[in-house]
C-alpha positions in Angstrom: -11.7 -3.9 3.4 -9.4 -6.4 3.8 -9.7 -8.8 7.1 -7.9 -8.2 10.1 -6.7 -11.8 9.6 -5.3 -11.9 6.5 -3.3 -8.4 7.7 -1.3 -9.7 10.6 -0.9 -13.0 8.2 1.2 -11.0 5.8 2.9 -8.9 8.3 4.2 -11.6 9.6 7.6 -13.1 8.3 6.9 -15.3 5.9 9.2 -19.1 5.6 10.0 -18.7 1.9 10.6 -15.8 0.2 7.9 -16.3 -2.8 4.7 -16.6 0.6 5.4 -12.6 0.9 2.4 -10.7 0.7 2.8 -7.0 -0.6 0.1 -5.0 1.4 -0.9 -1.3 1.9 0.4 0.1 4.8 -2.8 2.1 5.5 -5.8 0.1 4.5 -4.0 -3.5 4.1 -5.4 -3.8 0.2 -3.7 -6.3 -1.6 -4.6 -5.3 -5.0 -2.7 -2.2 -6.6 0.0 -2.2 -4.6 2.7 0.5 -5.8 6.2 -0.8 -3.8 7.7 3.2 -4.1 5.4 4.2 -1.8 4.2 0.8 0.1 0.4 1.8 -0.8 -2.1 1.0 -2.2 -3.6 3.2 -5.6 -6.3 4.4 -3.7 -4.6 5.6 -0.4 -2.0 7.5 -2.8 -4.3 9.2 -4.5 -5.9 10.6 -2.0 -2.5 11.3 -0.4 -0.4 12.8 -3.2 -4.0 15.4 -4.1 -3.5 16.1 -0.6 0.1 17.1 -0.8 0.8 14.8 1.3 4.1 12.9 -0.3 6.8 14.6 -0.7 8.0 14.7 -4.2 4.7 14.4 -6.0 2.6 16.9 -8.2 -0.4 16.6 -10.1 0.3 16.8 -13.8 -2.7 18.2 -14.7 -1.8 22.3 -12.6 
C-alpha cells in the first residue's frame, strides 16, 4: 500500500513536467500503471473481471 504522503505529493502539480508520477486513482500504486485506464494492473484486473470497466471483456470466455 502506498504511503499517504506519497499519494498527496503525486497529486500536486509538479514544478517540472518530468517529475510527474503516475499513480493508481483507486489504491495509489505507482508500479504496473495503465495510462489508458489511469489505474494499476491489480485494480484493472479486479474491476475488469467484475465487468465494471466498459469495453473490456475477458479473452477466455
